[in-house]
N, C-alpha and C positions, 0 to 999 in steps of 0.2 A: 445685611444691607449692602447695596452696591457702593463701591468706592467713589466713583464719579457719577453724578446724576445731572443730566441736562433736562430741564423741565419747562416745556412750553415756551421755548426761546424764540423770539421774533426780532427781526432787525430790518430796517429800511434805510436806504441812502437816497436823499433828494426825493423822498416820497415814493421811491421804487422799492417794493418789498424784495428782500434778499433771502430772509429766513422767515418761515411761517409756522409758528407753534411747534418747533422741533423738540422732540423728547426721545431720549434713550438713556441707557445706563451702562456702565462698565464695571465689571467685577475686579477685585484686586488680582493683579498678575495677568489680566486678560489683555489680549491684543485685538483691538477693534479698528477696522478700516472704515473711514468715510469715503464712499465710492459714488461717483456720478460724473456726468459730463461737465465740461468747463462752464462756469457761470451758475452752477446749481447751488452754491453757497458753502461749499466744503471749507475753503480757506477762511472765510468770514467766521464760520462756526469755530474753527480752531483758534482764531485770534480772540474770540470771545472767551473761550475756555482759558486761554493764556492770560487774559486780562488786558490785552492790547486794544480791544474794542469793548464797548459796553452794550448789552442788549437793550432794546427798547422796552421789552417786557419779558417775563420769565426769569428763571433762576438757574444758576450753575452751583452745584453743591459738591463738596469733596469731603469724604468721611463725615457726612452729616452737616458740615459747616457751609453756610451760604457765603459765597466768595465775593458778593457785591461789596465794593469798597476796599477789598484786599488788593494792594498793589502787586504788580508783576513780580517784583523781587522778593515778596513775602510769601508767594504761593508755593515755592519749592518745586516748580515744574521745570522741565528741560525742553528746549526747542532745537530741532534740527531742520534746516531748510535745504531746498534743492541745490542752491549754489554753495552750500557748506559754510560760507563766510569764514574760511580759514585765514589766518594771518600769514602772508607770504614771507614776511621778514623774520618769522619765528620758526624754530625747529619743530619737529613733530612732537617732542616731549613738551615744549613750551606751549604749543597749541592745546594739548590735552590738559595741561595744568592751568590754563587760563581761567576756566570756571571755578576751579578750586581757589585760585588767588583772589577772585572777585567775590567770594562768599562773604556774608556779614562777618565782622571782626570776631564775634564770639564763636563762629563756626569754622574759622580758618584752621588749617592743619599746620603743624610745625614742619620744618624743612624735611625731616626724615620721613614723617608720615606722608607728606605730599609726594616725595619721590617714590615711596612704596606704592601709593595709589596709582601713580602714573605707570609704574612697572606692571601693576595688575591689569590696567587697561590695555597696555601694549600686548600682553599675553592673551587677553580676551579677544582682541581683534586680529591676532596673528601678525603683529608687526614688531615683534622682538628684534632688536638690532637696527630699527629704523629711527630711534629716538633723536639722533643728531641730524637727520636729513631735513632739507628744506622742502616746503610744500611743492614748489615747482619741479622738484626732482621725482615726484610721485605720479603714478598713473591715476586715472580717474577712480578706479576701484579702491586704490590705496588711500586716496583723499577722502573717499566716502567712509572708510574705516576710521580714519583719524577724526572726522567730524562726529561719528557715532561714539567713539571713545571719549571725546571731549564732552559730549552731551551726557554720557553715563557716569563720568568721573565724580560729579558731586552727589551721586545717588539720588536722583530726582524722585519725588513722590509720584510723578506722572511724566512720561516722555511723550512729546508731540512731534510728529515727523510730517513735514509738508512736502510731498512729492520728492522724497530723498533720492530716488533712483532716476528721476526724470531727465537728467542731463547725460545719462549713460546710454551707450548703444544697446540694441536689443540683446546681443549675445552676453554682454557683461551684466546687464540687468537680470537676465535669467540665472546667471551664475550666482549673483549676490542675493537674490530673493530668499532662498532657503538659508543662506548664511546669516542674513539679517534676522530672520525669524529664530534661528538657532541661538544667536547671541542674546536676543531679547528674552527668550524663554530661559536661557541659562542663568541670567541674572534675576529673573522673576519680576522685571519691571512692568508696571501697568503702562500701556501705550495706546495712544490715539494716532492713527496713521491716515494721511490723506493721499488719495490717488484717483486718477481717472481710468486707470488700467485694470480691467477685470482680472486678467491672469495674475497680475502682481498682487491684487487684493486677495484673491483666492489662495495664492501660495503662502501668503504671510499671515492672514488673519485667523483668529478664532471665530469671530463674527464680523459681518459686514452690515453697515447702515447705508442703504442706497437712497440717494437724494435726487430729486428732480424739482427744479424751480423753487428751491427753498423748502420743500416738504419731504418728509420721510415717506418713501414708497414701500420699503420692506426692510426688515431687520431679521437676521438669522445666520446660522452657520453657512459657510460657502456651499457645501454639498446640498443642504436643504434648499437654499435659495435657487441654486441651479436646477435641481430636480423639480421644484414647484415655484416658479416665478409667480408673484402675486398679482401683477398687472401686465397689460400689454407693453407698457413702457419698459418695465424690468426685463421682460422677455427679449425685446428688441435690443436693449442696451447690452444684454449678455450674449448677443450675437444670434438670437433665434429669430429668423426671418420668416418662418413658416407659420403664419397666422391667417386664419380665415374664419368667416362667420359660420355658425352652426345652430342647430336646434336640438335640444335634449329629447330623445325618443324613449329612453328607459333609464331607470336608476338602479335596477337590480338585474342580474347579479353584479353588474358593473355599470357605472354611468356610461351611457352610450349616446352619441350625438350623430345626427345626419348632416352632411355637408354637400356642397355641389360636386365634390370629387369622390365621395364615398362615405361609408358609415364607420365610425371609429369608437372603440371601447377604450376607457381610461382606467387603468389600475391605480387605486389609491386616491382617486378624485372623489370628492363629496361636495359638489357645488350646491350652494343653498338656492336651488332652483327646482321648480316642479317640471314634470314632463311638459314639453311644449315651450319651455323658456328659451329665449335666444341667448347664445353664449359666444365667446371668442375661443376658438380652438387653437392651441399652440402645439406644434409638433417639433420636439427637440431635434437638433441636427444629428444626434447620435441614436435616433430611434429606428433607423431603417436598416434592413438587410435584403440583399437580392433574393428574389423568389422565382422559381421556375414557372409557377403557374398560380393563378388566383381562382381556379375553377374547382376547388376542392370542397364546395358546399358552403362553408362559412367565409363569406367575402368581407367580413369586418376587418378593418385595419389592413386592407390591401389597397395599394396605390398603383394605378396603371397609367403610364404616360410614355414620353419619349426622352431618351437621354440626350440632352442638349449641350452639356459641357462635362468634361472630366479633367481633373487636375491631380496628377499623382504627386504626393508629398512625402514619400518615404513610408513612414508608419501609418499614414492616412491617405485616403483618396477622397477628394472633395468633388461631389457631383451635383449637377442641376437636372431636375426632371420637370418637363413641361406636360401639363395635362390639357389636352385639346389644343387646337391651333391658337386660340385666343384665351385659353384658360390660365390659371395661376401657375407659377413656377415655384418649385421647392428645392431647397439646397440641403444636402446631407453630407455628413462626414462618416465614411466607412473605413473599416480597418484596411490597411494596405494590401493584405492578402486577398481582399474581395475583388481587387481589380481584375483578376483572372476570370471571374464569373460574370463580369459586366459585358453587355453588348457594345458594339461600336457606337460612337456618337451619331445620332440621327436614327438609331434603331429603337424599336419598342423596348420598354423597361418595366419590370414588375418588381415592386418592393413590398415586403411585409413590415408593418410598423409594430414595434413593441408597445403594448398598452401602457407600460410604465413611462414611456416617452411622450405620451399624449396628456396634455394639461388643458383643463377647461376653466375659463375665467369668465366672470360677469362681463356682459357686453359693454357696459359703461366703464371706461378706464378710470373716470374720475372718482368712482365709488369703491375702488378695490385695493386700498392700502391696507397692509396687515403686517403682523409679526409672525415669523416662523420660529417655533420653539425646537 
């Protein structure tokens, strides 16, 4: 049985739907990210799980218990917010101990046990020796670690994190992503993590729940979701801009689709559509490789156009390819070493597309929500 279950949860504010029949489950010790654009309902959903908001319909269950009517302080959950909510007049050790001191009387630790628990948390977040420092003396990353230690100190049954890295700059965020995952996995805490940042979610989560307009679009492991986005929205949200209409022309030996710019085979795709069905073709940005020629008999998965933009980014080269003067434009991320084999901007460009990087989706975005196992 899943430890946390969200079952058909709906919520509206002033008759405006914010969550629409949201369902997903979290296993014990699992780290699940709620991922989606601003306004999709992530924080509202987190607040409902915490008990800070009540759903209009649906259930939240933890270890089989319906949490309806269970107050926030009786749920045994921890919360960590973007602004950390640390007490500037308290030391690092006093901040970490705050949750322990606020525990119900029957759960409070004696002085020696409390000090031992604070010391454990300082070791966990690599802040040994910082116990007497004030919050204003710490860097943003150090404050983030204190907030995490304070949230974990009471041993919460579930830890909820709302954009915890959102106030940090990109370099520091990337540094702390893996550290945060390592700490949470080390203590084995079940966690529900909210973010709008795809890279952050993929680096931290065991699974992601992608939301749009209050609905679940897709649930799955990060790699599975990236390799096989379930809807055009998911594809675009994950940075895949190469979408175009097509028509299925064969299902064996591989699903094959004809488009205005060529015919493409898809490895591992099994769309529930007959030959002749209209589909949306997604070409992932990592699917392309430079090709010397497309005249070798099998022209499937060959894209010919003009190189219109090239941006060298060290380990990667981002390119744009235009097909025809008024035709579509495609963007791809190539390995940095591929730059030497690319033509100059404005010159003809030929690319071979990996069939594993081609995804076929139903043409109607509204009908294509799914789970990825």
